[in-house]
TORTOR-423184 format. One record per residue (C-alpha): residue number from 1; residue in three letters; x, y, z. Coordinates in nm, 2 decimals. Layout:
N
[NUM,'ALA',[X,Y,Z]]
...
//
This chain:
458
[1,'MET',[7.35,10.31,11.11]]
[2,'ARG',[7.58,10.29,11.47]]
[3,'VAL',[7.94,10.31,11.42]]
[4,'PRO',[8.13,10.00,11.57]]
[5,'GLU',[8.26,9.95,11.92]]
[6,'THR',[8.59,9.92,11.77]]
[7,'MET',[8.57,10.28,11.62]]
[8,'PRO',[8.63,10.61,11.80]]
[9,'ALA',[8.18,10.74,11.89]]
[10,'ASP',[8.29,11.08,11.81]]
[11,'ALA',[8.44,10.97,11.41]]
[12,'ARG',[8.22,10.96,11.11]]
[13,'ARG',[8.22,10.73,10.85]]
[14,'ALA',[8.45,10.77,10.50]]
[15,'ASP',[8.30,10.78,10.17]]
[16,'VAL',[8.32,10.44,9.97]]
[17,'VAL',[8.46,10.44,9.61]]
[18,'PRO',[8.23,10.16,9.53]]
[19,'LEU',[8.35,9.85,9.36]]
[20,'HIS',[8.20,9.93,8.99]]
[21,'HIS',[8.41,10.23,8.98]]
[22,'VAL',[8.73,10.08,9.13]]
[23,'VAL',[8.77,9.74,9.00]]
[24,'PRO',[8.72,9.81,8.62]]
[25,'ASN',[8.96,10.11,8.63]]
[26,'LEU',[9.21,9.95,8.83]]
[27,'LEU',[9.23,9.68,8.60]]
[28,'ARG',[9.23,9.93,8.30]]
[29,'ASN',[9.47,10.15,8.38]]
[30,'PRO',[9.63,10.11,8.77]]
[31,'ALA',[9.84,10.41,8.78]]
[32,'ARG',[9.55,10.66,8.59]]
[33,'ALA',[9.32,10.54,8.80]]
[34,'LEU',[9.50,10.57,9.19]]
[35,'VAL',[9.50,10.93,9.11]]
[36,'GLU',[9.15,10.99,8.98]]
[37,'PHE',[9.02,10.82,9.35]]
[38,'GLY',[9.27,11.08,9.48]]
[39,'GLU',[9.11,11.33,9.27]]
[40,'ARG',[8.79,11.23,9.34]]
[41,'SER',[8.83,11.23,9.74]]
[42,'ASN',[8.97,11.59,9.74]]
[43,'GLY',[9.20,11.50,10.02]]
[44,'ASP',[8.96,11.35,10.23]]
[45,'VAL',[9.01,11.01,10.37]]
[46,'VAL',[8.81,10.77,10.20]]
[47,'ARG',[8.75,10.39,10.17]]
[48,'LEU',[8.81,10.17,9.79]]
[49,'ASN',[8.59,9.93,9.78]]
[50,'LEU',[8.77,9.61,9.63]]
[51,'GLY',[8.50,9.36,9.77]]
[52,'SER',[8.56,9.20,10.07]]
[53,'PHE',[8.88,9.42,10.10]]
[54,'ARG',[8.82,9.77,10.20]]
[55,'PRO',[9.12,9.98,10.27]]
[56,'TYR',[9.10,10.35,10.34]]
[57,'LEU',[9.31,10.59,10.13]]
[58,'VAL',[9.49,10.87,10.29]]
[59,'THR',[9.59,11.15,10.08]]
[60,'ARG',[9.63,11.48,10.28]]
[61,'PRO',[9.96,11.57,10.38]]
[62,'GLU',[9.83,11.63,10.71]]
[63,'HIS',[9.71,11.29,10.80]]
[64,'LEU',[10.02,11.14,10.60]]
[65,'GLN',[10.20,11.30,10.90]]
[66,'GLN',[10.01,11.17,11.13]]
[67,'VAL',[9.99,10.81,10.99]]
[68,'LEU',[10.36,10.78,10.89]]
[69,'ARG',[10.53,10.98,11.17]]
[70,'GLU',[10.35,11.14,11.45]]
[71,'LYS',[10.14,10.79,11.49]]
[72,'ALA',[10.41,10.53,11.32]]
[73,'GLY',[10.38,10.30,11.62]]
[74,'ASN',[9.98,10.23,11.55]]
[75,'TYR',[10.05,10.19,11.20]]
[76,'VAL',[10.25,9.94,11.13]]
[77,'ARG',[10.37,9.78,10.79]]
[78,'ALA',[10.07,9.60,10.68]]
[79,'GLY',[10.24,9.24,10.61]]
[80,'ASP',[9.92,9.08,10.46]]
[81,'ALA',[9.77,9.33,10.23]]
[82,'LEU',[9.86,9.46,9.89]]
[83,'GLN',[10.20,9.46,9.79]]
[84,'TRP',[10.37,9.36,10.14]]
[85,'ARG',[10.22,8.98,10.08]]
[86,'PRO',[10.31,8.85,9.78]]
[87,'LEU',[10.65,9.03,9.83]]
[88,'LYS',[10.75,8.90,10.16]]
[89,'ARG',[10.79,8.61,9.99]]
[90,'LEU',[11.11,8.75,9.84]]
[91,'PHE',[11.21,8.98,10.12]]
[92,'GLY',[11.14,8.79,10.43]]
[93,'GLU',[11.19,8.93,10.80]]
[94,'GLY',[11.41,9.23,10.78]]
[95,'ILE',[11.48,9.56,10.67]]
[96,'LEU',[11.17,9.58,10.47]]
[97,'SER',[10.95,9.42,10.71]]
[98,'ASP',[10.87,9.53,11.10]]
[99,'GLY',[10.90,9.49,11.43]]
[100,'GLU',[11.20,9.30,11.59]]
[101,'PRO',[11.36,9.22,11.25]]
[102,'TRP',[11.31,9.54,11.10]]
[103,'SER',[11.46,9.72,11.43]]
[104,'ASN',[11.74,9.46,11.43]]
[105,'SER',[11.82,9.55,11.04]]
[106,'ARG',[11.81,9.86,11.08]]
[107,'HIS',[11.99,9.93,11.35]]
[108,'ILE',[12.30,9.74,11.23]]
[109,'LEU',[12.24,9.86,10.90]]
[110,'GLN',[12.18,10.25,10.96]]
[111,'PRO',[12.56,10.34,11.04]]
[112,'LEU',[12.66,10.26,10.65]]
[113,'PHE',[12.40,10.52,10.52]]
[114,'THR',[12.47,10.82,10.74]]
[115,'ALA',[12.53,11.12,10.50]]
[116,'ARG',[12.82,11.13,10.71]]
[117,'ARG',[12.93,10.80,10.54]]
[118,'ILE',[12.80,10.88,10.24]]
[119,'ASP',[12.98,11.19,10.17]]
[120,'GLY',[13.30,10.98,10.23]]
[121,'LEU',[13.21,10.73,9.94]]
[122,'VAL',[13.12,11.01,9.69]]
[123,'ASP',[13.50,11.03,9.47]]
[124,'ARG',[13.46,10.63,9.48]]
[125,'LEU',[13.10,10.62,9.35]]
[126,'ALA',[13.25,10.90,9.09]]
[127,'GLU',[13.53,10.70,8.96]]
[128,'ALA',[13.31,10.40,8.93]]
[129,'ILE',[13.03,10.61,8.75]]
[130,'GLU',[13.28,10.76,8.53]]
[131,'GLU',[13.46,10.44,8.46]]
[132,'ALA',[13.12,10.27,8.34]]
[133,'VAL',[13.03,10.59,8.17]]
[134,'ASP',[13.32,10.53,7.95]]
[135,'GLU',[13.15,10.24,7.78]]
[136,'LEU',[12.96,10.46,7.62]]
[137,'ASP',[13.22,10.62,7.40]]
[138,'GLU',[13.21,10.33,7.11]]
[139,'PRO',[12.85,10.34,7.09]]
[140,'ALA',[12.86,10.71,7.06]]
[141,'ARG',[13.15,10.72,6.82]]
[142,'ALA',[12.93,10.49,6.59]]
[143,'GLY',[12.61,10.69,6.64]]
[144,'ARG',[12.45,10.39,6.73]]
[145,'PRO',[12.13,10.41,6.96]]
[146,'VAL',[12.15,10.29,7.31]]
[147,'ASP',[11.89,10.19,7.55]]
[148,'MET',[11.92,10.42,7.80]]
[149,'GLY',[11.76,10.15,8.08]]
[150,'ALA',[11.98,9.91,8.03]]
[151,'GLU',[12.26,10.15,8.03]]
[152,'GLN',[12.19,10.28,8.33]]
[153,'ALA',[12.13,9.94,8.49]]
[154,'ARG',[12.52,9.84,8.39]]
[155,'ILE',[12.63,10.19,8.55]]
[156,'VAL',[12.40,10.18,8.85]]
[157,'CYS',[12.52,9.79,8.94]]
[158,'SER',[12.88,9.88,8.85]]
[159,'ALA',[12.89,10.18,9.13]]
[160,'ILE',[12.70,9.99,9.39]]
[161,'MET',[12.85,9.66,9.36]]
[162,'ARG',[13.21,9.81,9.39]]
[163,'VAL',[13.10,10.07,9.66]]
[164,'LEU',[12.84,9.88,9.87]]
[165,'PHE',[12.94,9.49,9.83]]
[166,'ALA',[13.28,9.56,9.80]]
[167,'ASP',[13.28,9.38,9.42]]
[168,'LYS',[13.13,9.07,9.63]]
[169,'ILE',[12.87,9.06,9.41]]
[170,'SER',[13.00,9.09,9.00]]
[171,'VAL',[12.82,9.31,8.81]]
[172,'PRO',[12.69,9.01,8.51]]
[173,'ASP',[12.53,8.89,8.83]]
[174,'ALA',[12.41,9.22,8.99]]
[175,'LEU',[12.23,9.24,8.65]]
[176,'GLN',[12.10,8.86,8.64]]
[177,'ILE',[11.95,8.98,8.93]]
[178,'MET',[11.78,9.30,8.77]]
[179,'GLU',[11.63,9.10,8.58]]
[180,'ALA',[11.48,8.85,8.83]]
[181,'GLN',[11.36,9.13,9.04]]
[182,'ASP',[11.22,9.30,8.72]]
[183,'ALA',[11.02,8.93,8.63]]
[184,'ILE',[10.92,8.91,8.99]]
[185,'ALA',[10.79,9.31,8.99]]
[186,'TRP',[10.55,9.21,8.68]]
[187,'SER',[10.45,8.88,8.83]]
[188,'VAL',[10.31,9.02,9.17]]
[189,'MET',[10.06,9.24,8.95]]
[190,'PRO',[9.77,9.00,9.01]]
[191,'ARG',[9.80,8.97,9.32]]
[192,'ILE',[9.86,9.31,9.42]]
[193,'LEU',[9.51,9.40,9.25]]
[194,'LEU',[9.33,9.06,9.39]]
[195,'PRO',[9.47,9.12,9.75]]
[196,'TRP',[9.22,8.90,9.89]]
[197,'ALA',[9.33,8.64,9.72]]
[198,'PRO',[9.50,8.34,9.93]]
[199,'LEU',[9.85,8.28,9.86]]
[200,'ALA',[9.77,7.95,9.80]]
[201,'MET',[9.56,7.99,9.49]]
[202,'PRO',[9.74,7.98,9.17]]
[203,'MET',[9.73,8.29,8.98]]
[204,'PRO',[9.95,8.43,8.68]]
[205,'GLY',[10.29,8.48,8.76]]
[206,'ASP',[10.32,8.25,9.03]]
[207,'ARG',[10.58,8.06,8.83]]
[208,'THR',[10.72,8.36,8.73]]
[209,'PHE',[10.81,8.45,9.09]]
[210,'ARG',[10.90,8.16,9.21]]
[211,'ARG',[11.19,8.08,8.91]]
[212,'SER',[11.33,8.46,8.93]]
[213,'VAL',[11.35,8.40,9.33]]
[214,'ARG',[11.56,8.08,9.29]]
[215,'LEU',[11.78,8.25,9.06]]
[216,'ILE',[11.87,8.49,9.31]]
[217,'ASP',[11.91,8.24,9.60]]
[218,'GLU',[12.16,8.09,9.34]]
[219,'VAL',[12.35,8.38,9.29]]
[220,'LEU',[12.35,8.57,9.65]]
[221,'LEU',[12.34,8.28,9.91]]
[222,'PRO',[12.71,8.10,9.79]]
[223,'ILE',[12.81,8.48,9.86]]
[224,'VAL',[12.66,8.53,10.18]]
[225,'ARG',[12.78,8.21,10.30]]
[226,'THR',[13.11,8.25,10.21]]
[227,'SER',[13.10,8.63,10.34]]
[228,'HIS',[13.02,8.48,10.69]]
[229,'ARG',[13.34,8.29,10.72]]
[230,'THR',[13.54,8.64,10.68]]
[231,'ALA',[13.35,8.86,10.81]]
[232,'GLU',[13.50,8.97,11.15]]
[233,'SER',[13.84,9.08,10.94]]
[234,'ASP',[13.66,9.19,10.64]]
[235,'GLY',[13.57,9.52,10.49]]
[236,'ASP',[13.26,9.74,10.59]]
[237,'ASP',[13.06,9.65,10.29]]
[238,'VAL',[12.67,9.55,10.39]]
[239,'ILE',[12.72,9.20,10.37]]
[240,'SER',[13.05,9.18,10.58]]
[241,'THR',[12.83,9.41,10.79]]
[242,'LEU',[12.53,9.23,10.83]]
[243,'TRP',[12.74,8.93,10.92]]
[244,'ARG',[12.92,9.12,11.19]]
[245,'GLY',[12.67,9.32,11.32]]
[246,'ARG',[12.49,9.32,11.65]]
[247,'THR',[12.13,9.33,11.71]]
[248,'GLU',[11.98,9.59,11.97]]
[249,'ASP',[12.01,9.31,12.24]]
[250,'GLY',[12.35,9.22,12.15]]
[251,'GLY',[12.26,8.92,11.93]]
[252,'ARG',[12.34,8.81,11.58]]
[253,'LEU',[12.18,8.76,11.25]]
[254,'ASP',[12.11,8.43,11.12]]
[255,'GLU',[12.19,8.33,10.80]]
[256,'ARG',[11.83,8.38,10.64]]
[257,'GLN',[11.77,8.78,10.79]]
[258,'VAL',[12.14,8.87,10.64]]
[259,'ARG',[12.00,8.69,10.28]]
[260,'ASN',[11.72,8.86,10.33]]
[261,'ASP',[11.87,9.19,10.39]]
[262,'THR',[12.09,9.14,10.14]]
[263,'VAL',[11.85,9.06,9.85]]
[264,'SER',[11.67,9.40,9.96]]
[265,'MET',[11.96,9.63,9.96]]
[266,'VAL',[12.05,9.49,9.62]]
[267,'ALA',[11.70,9.64,9.52]]
[268,'THR',[11.65,9.94,9.67]]
[269,'ALA',[12.02,10.05,9.59]]
[270,'THR',[11.96,10.03,9.22]]
[271,'GLU',[11.62,10.00,9.18]]
[272,'THR',[11.48,10.35,9.23]]
[273,'THR',[11.77,10.52,9.03]]
[274,'ILE',[11.75,10.33,8.72]]
[275,'SER',[11.41,10.34,8.68]]
[276,'VAL',[11.32,10.71,8.77]]
[277,'LEU',[11.61,10.85,8.54]]
[278,'THR',[11.50,10.63,8.22]]
[279,'TRP',[11.20,10.90,8.22]]
[280,'LEU',[11.48,11.20,8.29]]
[281,'TRP',[11.56,11.19,7.91]]
[282,'PRO',[11.23,11.23,7.74]]
[283,'HIS',[11.10,11.51,7.96]]
[284,'ILE',[11.41,11.69,7.91]]
[285,'GLU',[11.39,11.65,7.58]]
[286,'GLN',[11.02,11.78,7.55]]
[287,'ASP',[11.14,12.09,7.72]]
[288,'PRO',[11.39,12.28,7.55]]
[289,'GLN',[11.44,12.51,7.86]]
[290,'VAL',[11.50,12.26,8.09]]
[291,'ALA',[11.72,12.08,7.88]]
[292,'ALA',[11.87,12.42,7.83]]
[293,'ARG',[11.90,12.51,8.22]]
[294,'LEU',[12.04,12.19,8.30]]
[295,'GLN',[12.28,12.16,8.04]]
[296,'ALA',[12.42,12.46,8.13]]
[297,'GLU',[12.42,12.42,8.48]]
[298,'ILE',[12.66,12.11,8.45]]
[299,'ASP',[12.85,12.32,8.14]]
[300,'GLN',[12.94,12.60,8.44]]
[301,'VAL',[13.01,12.37,8.73]]
[302,'VAL',[13.18,12.09,8.58]]
[303,'GLY',[13.32,12.20,8.22]]
[304,'GLY',[13.54,11.91,8.08]]
[305,'ALA',[13.67,11.80,8.41]]
[306,'PRO',[13.56,11.43,8.56]]
[307,'VAL',[13.27,11.52,8.77]]
[308,'ARG',[13.38,11.49,9.16]]
[309,'ARG',[13.27,11.55,9.54]]
[310,'GLU',[13.31,11.94,9.52]]
[311,'HIS',[13.07,11.98,9.23]]
[312,'LEU',[12.77,11.87,9.37]]
[313,'GLY',[12.65,12.12,9.59]]
[314,'GLN',[12.68,12.34,9.28]]
[315,'LEU',[12.45,12.14,9.07]]
[316,'ARG',[12.14,12.31,9.25]]
[317,'TYR',[11.91,12.26,8.93]]
[318,'THR',[11.99,11.95,8.87]]
[319,'ARG',[11.88,11.84,9.20]]
[320,'GLN',[11.56,12.03,9.13]]
[321,'VAL',[11.49,11.83,8.80]]
[322,'LEU',[11.57,11.48,9.02]]
[323,'ASP',[11.29,11.59,9.28]]
[324,'GLU',[11.04,11.66,9.01]]
[325,'LEU',[11.12,11.34,8.85]]
[326,'LEU',[11.08,11.19,9.18]]
[327,'ARG',[10.75,11.35,9.21]]
[328,'MET',[10.65,11.22,8.91]]
[329,'TYR',[10.74,10.90,8.95]]
[330,'PRO',[10.81,10.81,9.28]]
[331,'ILE',[10.93,10.39,9.28]]
[332,'GLY',[10.78,10.38,9.64]]
[333,'TRP',[10.43,10.39,9.53]]
[334,'LEU',[10.24,10.26,9.78]]
[335,'PHE',[10.24,10.26,10.16]]
[336,'PRO',[10.00,10.02,10.34]]
[337,'ARG',[9.99,9.99,10.67]]
[338,'ARG',[9.75,9.81,10.93]]
[339,'ALA',[9.58,10.02,11.24]]
[340,'VAL',[9.69,9.87,11.61]]
[341,'GLU',[9.43,10.02,11.79]]
[342,'ALA',[9.15,10.28,11.68]]
[343,'ASP',[9.22,10.56,11.57]]
[344,'VAL',[9.04,10.88,11.37]]
[345,'ILE',[9.21,11.08,11.12]]
[346,'GLY',[9.04,11.40,10.95]]
[347,'GLY',[8.74,11.30,11.15]]
[348,'VAL',[8.75,10.94,10.98]]
[349,'GLY',[8.70,10.66,11.22]]
[350,'ILE',[8.96,10.43,11.15]]
[351,'GLU',[8.89,10.08,11.36]]
[352,'ALA',[9.19,9.85,11.49]]
[353,'GLY',[9.27,9.62,11.25]]
[354,'ALA',[9.20,9.86,10.89]]
[355,'THR',[9.47,9.85,10.66]]
[356,'VAL',[9.54,10.25,10.54]]
[357,'VAL',[9.73,10.29,10.22]]
[358,'VAL',[9.93,10.59,10.18]]
[359,'SER',[10.10,10.67,9.83]]
[360,'PRO',[10.29,10.93,9.69]]
[361,'LEU',[10.19,10.87,9.30]]
[362,'ILE',[9.88,10.97,9.42]]
[363,'THR',[9.94,11.26,9.68]]
[364,'HIS',[10.26,11.37,9.44]]
[365,'ARG',[9.97,11.42,9.10]]
[366,'MET',[9.66,11.54,9.28]]
[367,'SER',[9.56,11.87,9.22]]
[368,'THR',[9.42,11.96,9.55]]
[369,'PHE',[9.79,12.00,9.67]]
[370,'TRP',[9.99,12.07,9.34]]
[371,'ASP',[9.92,12.35,9.07]]
[372,'ARG',[9.93,12.22,8.69]]
[373,'PRO',[10.05,11.82,8.87]]
[374,'GLU',[10.08,11.67,8.52]]
[375,'VAL',[10.33,11.93,8.43]]
[376,'PHE',[10.72,11.85,8.44]]
[377,'ASP',[10.81,12.16,8.62]]
[378,'PRO',[11.18,12.17,8.83]]
[379,'ASP',[11.10,12.52,8.93]]
[380,'ARG',[10.84,12.34,9.19]]
[381,'PHE',[11.17,12.27,9.38]]
[382,'THR',[11.31,12.60,9.43]]
[383,'PRO',[11.41,12.67,9.81]]
[384,'GLU',[11.12,12.89,9.82]]
[385,'GLN',[10.90,12.66,9.69]]
[386,'VAL',[11.01,12.42,9.91]]
[387,'ARG',[10.96,12.61,10.24]]
[388,'GLY',[10.59,12.73,10.15]]
[389,'ARG',[10.51,12.34,10.08]]
[390,'HIS',[10.37,12.09,10.38]]
[391,'ARG',[10.67,11.81,10.43]]
[392,'TYR',[10.45,11.56,10.34]]
[393,'ALA',[10.32,11.66,10.02]]
[394,'HIS',[10.61,11.52,9.82]]
[395,'PHE',[10.76,11.24,10.02]]
[396,'PRO',[10.90,10.97,9.75]]
[397,'PHE',[11.10,10.81,10.02]]
[398,'GLY',[10.87,10.76,10.29]]
[399,'GLY',[10.87,10.91,10.62]]
[400,'GLY',[10.92,10.87,10.98]]
[401,'PRO',[11.06,10.63,11.15]]
[402,'HIS',[11.05,10.36,10.74]]
[403,'GLN',[11.15,10.64,10.57]]
[404,'CYS',[11.42,10.46,10.35]]
[405,'ILE',[11.80,10.45,10.46]]
[406,'GLY',[11.90,10.51,10.06]]
[407,'MET',[11.76,10.84,9.99]]
[408,'HIS',[12.13,11.02,10.04]]
[409,'LEU',[12.27,10.76,9.80]]
[410,'PHE',[12.00,10.84,9.51]]
[411,'TYR',[12.06,11.19,9.53]]
[412,'LEU',[12.42,11.18,9.54]]
[413,'GLU',[12.46,10.88,9.30]]
[414,'ALA',[12.18,11.03,9.04]]
[415,'LEU',[12.37,11.37,9.02]]
[416,'LEU',[12.68,11.19,8.97]]
[417,'ILE',[12.55,10.99,8.67]]
[418,'VAL',[12.33,11.26,8.47]]
[419,'ALA',[12.62,11.53,8.56]]
[420,'THR',[12.90,11.28,8.42]]
[421,'VAL',[12.64,11.17,8.10]]
[422,'LEU',[12.57,11.52,8.02]]
[423,'SER',[12.92,11.64,8.09]]
[424,'ARG',[13.02,11.40,7.81]]
[425,'PHE',[12.74,11.33,7.54]]
[426,'ARG',[12.46,11.52,7.39]]
[427,'PHE',[12.21,11.32,7.29]]
[428,'ARG',[11.86,11.24,7.07]]
[429,'LEU',[11.58,11.02,7.15]]
[430,'GLN',[11.47,10.79,6.92]]
[431,'ASP',[11.10,10.86,7.03]]
[432,'PRO',[11.08,11.22,7.29]]
[433,'THR',[10.74,11.07,7.43]]
[434,'PRO',[10.78,10.98,7.83]]
[435,'PRO',[10.69,10.63,7.86]]
[436,'ARG',[10.35,10.51,8.02]]
[437,'ILE',[10.37,10.39,8.40]]
[438,'LYS',[10.33,10.05,8.47]]
[439,'VAL',[10.21,9.96,8.81]]
[440,'ALA',[10.40,9.72,8.95]]
[441,'ALA',[10.59,9.61,9.26]]
[442,'ALA',[10.79,9.93,9.21]]
[443,'LEU',[10.70,10.19,8.92]]
[444,'ARG',[10.84,10.09,8.57]]
[445,'PRO',[10.82,10.27,8.21]]
[446,'VAL',[10.65,10.09,7.96]]
[447,'GLY',[10.89,10.03,7.63]]
[448,'ARG',[11.24,10.10,7.61]]
[449,'VAL',[11.41,10.49,7.58]]
[450,'GLU',[11.67,10.47,7.28]]
[451,'ALA',[11.91,10.73,7.27]]
[452,'THR',[12.14,10.84,7.01]]
[453,'LEU',[12.46,10.98,7.19]]
[454,'ARG',[12.72,11.26,7.09]]
[455,'PRO',[13.06,11.29,7.23]]
[456,'VAL',[13.08,11.69,7.31]]
[457,'ARG',[13.47,11.67,7.27]]
[458,'ALA',[13.64,11.42,6.95]]
//
């Protein structure tokens, strides 16, 4: 068969995972199906037959580096495919898009998320987390089970709204936004699984999506507009920074882009921590050795004192636990890209305009790259193991110019939450089985994780 003129002549065609294998498995269990597609590829570039839509699946770390970093300019965010198209109706043009709007937003927001600035917020973040964790004392003394996902949402929102948004968004409002974003994550699944369907075609979830976006705007737009009036003299919170910031050509963002970036930053600064940590508790309860090492490190480093900046660098095993959680449950699980010009990846020709899909969920769980990938093992992330592994074998925050600017914040926030909770409480789960993965706009745990807490000190 003749190679199309848009494809390099020396390239071979990708093997195709057939339609009858792709669609039924995706509909039955998307998370499992995606990993099976990766295992079937053995690291080679393959195409997934979704009917009229046939994206290339790229899983090998060397190939991921090419797409995400070395040739990032040729592989732009695919705004017309997979989850980006339905979610663009929520996030719009800005920090989660591409091109000039993304460049302008990143230029303005990046200074807020440098390692030096985030490190300077640690003590404020720690105090906010400690105050939020105080509210667990009462159910712990009463022996009343708590929903760890809901408690983490409250703790994270309390900390992030104070430190990044200067309490302009109240915790009740933030929790309302979280609930709406959770509904949106489920509502767009039919469109993610049927990416060829036009947005004008009614689909299940559309009404929920529109209602949830309207609720988010009702909460955030008045705050965004009020902040515009005080931005010049106000602090360095996210919303004031967006209004006050200058784009690379000296311009200003309009209200729509400030709104888009505010919605994006509320979501990205909260969702990853809330969801990832929900899987933490069953995994450490299932493995007494991991639990004992984690608890021993926190007891030794923190003891009975409040968790503060000086403790974090010593919580090395705790950081390994978080890295292993992110390997198994990378919230940014799918990064579609569109090839601007024809290219070759691993000997396979990629024509101009083709969609390329990279997925941490797939690569992180492939036996081609990981030994016993289904096993929760924080020792994969000892310094020696990390040095011997390709940079793009583990990329839960993406890579290249679009790597999540909140990565450093996640690690600090998650370390503080885990260390604060485990320095003050012991816990027992109602059900120690890790929740199944629900593939939505972001990975979500299916069901609740309920725990009974016991204070360490009376």
